[in-house]
C-alpha positions in Angstrom: 160.6 113.0 131.9 160.0 113.4 128.2 158.4 110.0 128.1 156.1 110.9 131.1 155.1 114.2 129.4 154.4 112.3 126.2 152.3 109.8 127.9 150.2 112.5 129.7 149.8 114.3 126.4 148.7 111.0 124.7 146.1 110.2 127.4 144.8 113.7 127.4 144.1 113.8 123.7 142.9 110.2 123.8 140.4 111.0 126.6 139.2 114.1 124.8 138.7 112.3 121.6 136.9 109.4 123.4 134.5 111.9 125.1 133.8 113.7 121.8 133.0 110.3 120.2 130.8 109.4 123.2 128.9 112.7 122.9 128.4 112.1 119.2 127.1 108.6 119.8 124.7 109.9 122.4 123.5 112.6 120.0 122.9 109.9 117.3 121.0 107.8 119.8 118.6 110.6 120.6 118.5 112.1 117.1 115.4 111.9 114.8 117.0 108.9 113.1 116.6 106.9 116.2 113.4 108.4 117.7 111.5 107.8 114.5 112.3 104.0 114.6 109.3 101.8 115.5 111.1 100.3 118.5 111.6 103.7 120.0 107.9 104.6 119.4 106.9 101.3 121.0 109.1 102.2 124.1 107.7 105.7 124.2 104.1 104.3 123.9 104.7 102.2 127.0 105.1 105.4 129.0 102.6 107.6 127.1 99.6 105.2 127.2 97.6 103.4 124.5 97.8 104.5 120.9 94.1 103.8 120.4 92.0 105.5 123.1 88.8 105.6 121.0 85.8 104.6 123.1 83.5 101.8 121.9 80.2 103.0 120.5 77.5 100.8 122.1 75.4 98.8 119.6 72.6 96.6 120.7 73.1 93.0 119.5 70.5 91.2 117.3 70.3 87.5 116.4 73.2 86.4 114.3 72.8 86.6 110.5 70.2 89.4 110.8 70.5 93.1 109.7 71.2 95.3 112.7 69.1 98.5 112.5 71.4 100.2 115.0 74.1 100.5 112.3 71.8 102.7 110.2 71.9 105.4 112.8 75.7 105.8 112.8 77.3 108.8 111.2 78.4 108.4 107.7 82.0 108.9 106.5 83.7 108.2 109.8 85.2 105.1 111.3 83.4 104.0 114.4 84.6 101.4 116.9 81.9 98.9 117.8 83.8 96.3 119.8 87.2 95.9 121.5 88.3 92.6 123.0 88.2 92.7 126.8 87.9 90.6 130.0 84.3 89.8 129.3 85.1 88.1 125.9 85.1 84.3 125.9 87.2 84.2 122.7 90.5 86.1 123.1 93.4 86.2 120.6 96.0 88.4 119.0 95.3 89.6 115.5 97.7 88.1 113.0 99.2 90.7 110.7 100.0 88.1 108.0 96.5 86.6 108.2 93.8 87.3 105.7 90.0 87.8 105.9 86.8 87.2 104.1 83.1 87.9 104.8 80.4 85.2 105.3 77.6 86.9 103.3 75.0 84.3 104.4 75.5 84.7 108.2 76.9 88.2 108.4 80.3 87.3 109.8 83.8 88.7 109.4 86.2 85.7 108.9 89.8 85.8 109.9 92.3 83.0 109.1 96.1 83.0 109.0 99.1 83.2 111.3 102.3 85.2 111.8 104.1 81.9 112.3 107.9 82.4 112.7 107.7 80.3 115.8 105.8 82.9 117.7 102.3 81.8 116.7 100.7 78.6 115.6 97.1 79.7 114.9 95.4 77.4 112.3 91.8 78.1 113.4 89.1 80.2 111.8 87.8 83.1 113.9 84.6 84.9 113.1 83.0 88.1 114.3 79.2 88.1 114.1 77.9 91.5 113.1 74.5 90.7 114.7 75.6 89.1 117.9 78.7 91.4 118.1 81.0 88.6 119.4 83.9 86.5 118.3 83.7 82.7 117.8 86.4 80.2 117.0 86.2 77.1 114.8 88.7 74.3 115.7 91.5 73.9 118.1 95.0 75.4 117.6 97.4 72.7 116.7 100.9 72.7 118.2 104.0 71.5 116.3 103.6 68.1 117.9 100.2 67.8 116.1 101.8 68.5 112.7 102.3 65.5 110.3 102.1 64.7 106.7 99.2 62.7 105.2 99.6 59.5 103.2 99.2 61.6 100.0 102.0 63.9 101.0 99.9 66.9 102.3 101.0 68.7 105.5 98.1 68.4 108.0 97.6 69.2 111.7 95.5 66.6 113.6 93.6 67.7 116.7 90.8 65.2 116.3 90.0 66.6 112.8 92.4 67.5 110.1 93.4 71.2 109.7 96.0 73.1 107.7 99.3 74.0 109.2 99.6 77.6 110.5 100.5 79.8 107.5 100.6 83.4 106.3 97.5 83.8 104.1 97.8 87.5 103.1 95.0 88.2 100.6 94.8 84.5 99.6 91.5 83.6 101.3 88.0 84.1 100.0 84.4 83.1 100.9 82.5 81.2 98.2 78.8 81.9 98.8 77.6 79.4 96.2 79.2 76.4 98.0 79.2 78.1 101.4 82.9 77.5 102.0 86.1 79.3 102.8 88.9 78.8 100.2 92.5 79.2 101.4 95.0 79.4 98.5 98.3 79.8 100.4 100.9 77.5 102.0 103.2 77.5 105.1 106.3 78.8 103.3 107.8 80.4 106.4 107.7 77.1 108.3 110.2 75.7 105.9 113.3 74.5 107.9 116.1 77.1 107.9 113.7 80.0 107.0 112.9 81.2 110.5 113.6 78.0 112.5 113.8 74.3 112.3 110.7 73.1 114.3 109.5 70.8 111.5 112.8 69.7 110.0 112.1 66.0 110.5 108.8 66.0 108.7 109.1 68.7 106.1 110.9 66.5 103.6 107.8 64.2 103.5 105.7 66.9 101.9 104.8 66.2 98.3 102.3 69.0 97.6 100.7 72.1 99.2 97.0 71.9 98.3 94.3 74.5 98.2 92.4 74.1 101.5 88.6 74.4 101.8 86.5 74.8 104.9 82.8 73.7 104.6 80.6 75.9 106.8 77.8 73.4 106.7 79.8 70.4 108.0 82.3 72.6 109.8 85.1 70.5 108.4 88.3 71.1 106.5 89.3 69.3 103.3 92.0 69.7 100.8 91.8 69.8 97.0 94.3 67.5 95.3 93.7 69.1 91.9 96.2 71.3 90.1 97.6 73.5 92.9 98.9 77.0 92.8 99.8 79.0 95.9 99.2 82.7 96.2 101.7 83.3 99.0 102.3 86.3 99.2 100.0 87.5 96.5 96.3 88.1 96.1 93.0 86.5 95.2 89.5 87.8 94.5 86.1 86.1 94.2 84.4 86.7 90.8 80.7 86.7 91.9 79.4 87.0 88.4 81.0 83.8 87.3 81.1 82.1 90.7 84.8 81.2 90.9 88.0 82.4 92.5 90.7 84.3 90.7 94.3 84.4 91.8 97.0 87.0 90.8 100.7 86.2 90.7 103.6 87.7 88.7 103.6 84.6 86.5 100.0 84.9 85.6 96.3 85.1 86.5 94.6 81.9 87.5 91.0 80.7 88.1 89.9 78.1 90.5 86.9 76.0 89.6 84.9 73.5 91.6 86.8 70.5 90.1 90.3 70.2 88.7 92.1 72.9 90.7 93.7 76.0 89.2 94.2 76.9 85.6 96.1 79.8 84.1 94.1 82.3 82.0 96.7 85.1 81.6 100.4 84.5 81.1 101.7 87.4 83.2 100.5 89.4 86.2 101.8 92.4 88.0 105.4 91.8 89.0 104.9 92.4 92.7 103.9 90.9 96.0 102.1 92.2 99.1 99.3 93.0 96.7 95.6 93.2 97.5 92.7 92.6 95.1 88.9 92.8 95.0 86.2 92.1 92.5 84.2 95.2 91.4 80.8 93.7 90.6 79.4 96.9 89.0 82.2 97.1 86.4 83.0 93.4 86.1 86.7 94.0 87.0 89.3 92.8 89.4 91.0 95.8 91.0 94.6 95.3 92.3 96.3 97.9 94.5 99.5 98.2 96.6 102.7 96.1 96.3 106.1 95.6 97.9 107.5 98.6 96.1 105.0 100.9 97.8 103.3 101.7 94.5 100.1 103.7 94.2 99.3 102.2 90.7 96.0 100.4 90.1 95.9 97.3 87.9 92.7 96.2 86.3 91.9 92.7 85.2 88.8 92.2 83.0 87.6 88.6 83.2 85.3 89.0 80.2 88.2 89.8 77.8 91.0 88.3 79.9 92.9 91.6 79.7 95.2 93.0 82.3 96.2 96.7 82.3 98.0 99.1 84.6 95.8 102.3 84.8 97.2 105.7 84.0 95.0 107.4 86.8 95.3 111.1 86.4 94.6 113.5 89.3 95.1 112.8 93.0 96.2 109.4 94.2 96.6 107.8 97.6 100.2 107.5 99.0 102.1 104.4 97.8 101.4 101.4 100.0 101.7 97.6 100.4 99.7 95.0 102.3 97.0 97.5 103.1 93.2 97.1 103.6 91.2 97.0 100.4 87.5 96.2 99.9 84.7 96.7 97.3 81.7 98.5 98.7 78.7 97.2 96.6 76.4 99.8 98.1 78.3 102.7 96.5 79.9 100.7 93.7 83.5 101.8 94.5 86.7 100.3 95.9 87.8 101.5 99.3 91.5 101.5 100.5 93.1 102.4 103.8 96.6 103.8 103.5 98.9 104.9 106.2 99.7 108.6 106.1 103.3 109.0 104.9 103.8 111.7 107.5 104.9 109.6 110.5 103.8 112.3 112.9 100.3 112.2 111.5 99.8 108.7 113.0 96.6 108.1 111.0 95.5 106.0 108.0 93.8 107.8 105.2 90.6 106.4 103.6 90.3 106.6 99.8 87.6 105.6 97.3 88.4 104.5 93.8 85.9 104.6 90.9 86.9 101.9 88.3 84.8 103.3 85.4 86.4 106.8 85.6 89.8 105.7 87.0 89.7 108.3 89.7 90.5 108.4 93.4 88.8 110.5 96.0 89.8 110.9 99.7 87.0 110.6 102.2 87.2 114.0 103.9 86.5 112.9 107.5 87.5 109.3 107.0 90.9 109.2 108.6 91.5 106.1 110.8 92.8 107.1 114.2 96.0 105.1 114.1 98.4 103.6 111.5 97.5 100.1 110.3 100.7 98.7 108.9 100.2 95.2 107.4 96.4 94.6 107.5 94.3 92.4 105.2 91.2 92.5 107.4 88.8 94.9 105.6 85.6 93.5 104.2 82.1 94.7 103.0 79.2 93.6 105.1 76.4 93.1 102.6 73.7 92.7 105.3 74.3 96.1 106.9 75.7 97.9 103.8 78.9 99.0 105.5 82.6 98.3 105.7 84.0 96.3 108.7 87.6 96.3 109.7 89.5 94.3 112.4 92.5 96.2 113.6 94.7 97.1 116.6 97.7 99.3 117.4 100.8 97.3 118.3 100.5 95.4 121.6 96.9 96.5 122.0 93.7 94.5 122.0 92.0 93.7 118.6 89.0 96.0 117.9 86.2 96.0 115.2 85.4 99.1 113.3 82.7 100.1 110.8 82.4 102.7 108.2 79.1 103.9 106.5 79.3 105.5 103.2 
C-alpha cells in the first residue's frame, strides 16, 4: 500500500512539473524573443500580406540611353517606386542579396551581377535595368554546374557557348569603367569551395590555379579574364576613381589599384580591418568614402588617392545607426554620399536615408526619405548621371524585385 501511495505521489508531482515546464516552453515560444525572429516575421507576413504595398508610379518610357523628362517632375526627398517585376515582364529573376551593382553611365542602365550561390542559385549573367525604356534585360545564359570547368590556364569558367565566370558573391566588388566601356568584377566563387556549403564542384575545384579579375566588354558583349596580378575583394569593397580612370580596392591587408595592364598593385599597406564594407568615390573631394562593416560600425573611413593616406574620421554630431552590407552611393548632383541604413527599431520596419558631406565630415538625415521596408544586405544603390537621381533595386523577402528612385 505504501508503495502504491508513493507511486501515485511520484506521478502526481512528475505530471505537475511536466505541465509547468510545458507551459514555460509555450511561453518562451510565444515571447518577444521568438516573435522578433526573422522566421516568425516571415510566417506572420504570409498571413498579413505583402511587406511592400507601395504602388508603382507610372513613368512614360523613352528610348534607351536618353534622359527621361518625367523623372524631373517627381517629388524631391522621397523614394518613389517606378517598376516592379510582374507577369508582363519578359525578364524575371530573384534579386541576389550577395550580388553587387554598377551603373552604365553611357547608356543609362543599372547593372546587377552576382549570386547568392550556396547551391540555391547559379546566376552568372549580367542583368540591366534601362532607365529610359524602363525594362530589364539579361546578357548571357545561366550556366548550371554541369557547364562548369577549368580552362587550360587554370581559371574556373562556365561554358554555355561563350565563356563566363562561375556564379559568385560579388558584394561591392564590381564597377563600371566608362573609359573602356566595361564591367570589372574583382571577386571569386569562395562559397562554392567544396565543404563550404556543399560539394557540387569537388571533382574540378582542385584544378583551379588562379581566380582572375573578370571583365565584361559592353561593345563586344563578351567576357574575358585578366591573367595579371590578381587580388580578390570578396567580401570587401571597390570604387572607381573617375579622376584617374582606374579601379581601387579596399581590403584589411591594404588598398590596391587596378590598371589597364598588369593587374592589381598595392598602394597602401593596411586598410580597415573589416568586411561587408561599401565604398564610393567622391569626385568633388577626390576621396574614397568607406562606410559600414561586419561589426555594424557607423565610422567613416576616407582614402585620399592624391596623398595615398587612409584615415578613420572622428565625425562629431549625429550619425546613422551602425550597419553592414548596406546601400551606398555618391550623388554627383549634390556632391554628397548617400547611405540607406535599416532602422535599429525592429518595429519601425523602415530604412533611413542619410547624406554625408566629406569636406565637413558631417551626416544629415533626409527628413522624409525613409524607405518603406528594411533592406538587409543590399549593394544595389547607384547614381544615374543622365537623370541626376539615385536608383535602387530592392525587394522585401519573398517579394518581387522593384526599382526605386530618389531625387535630391
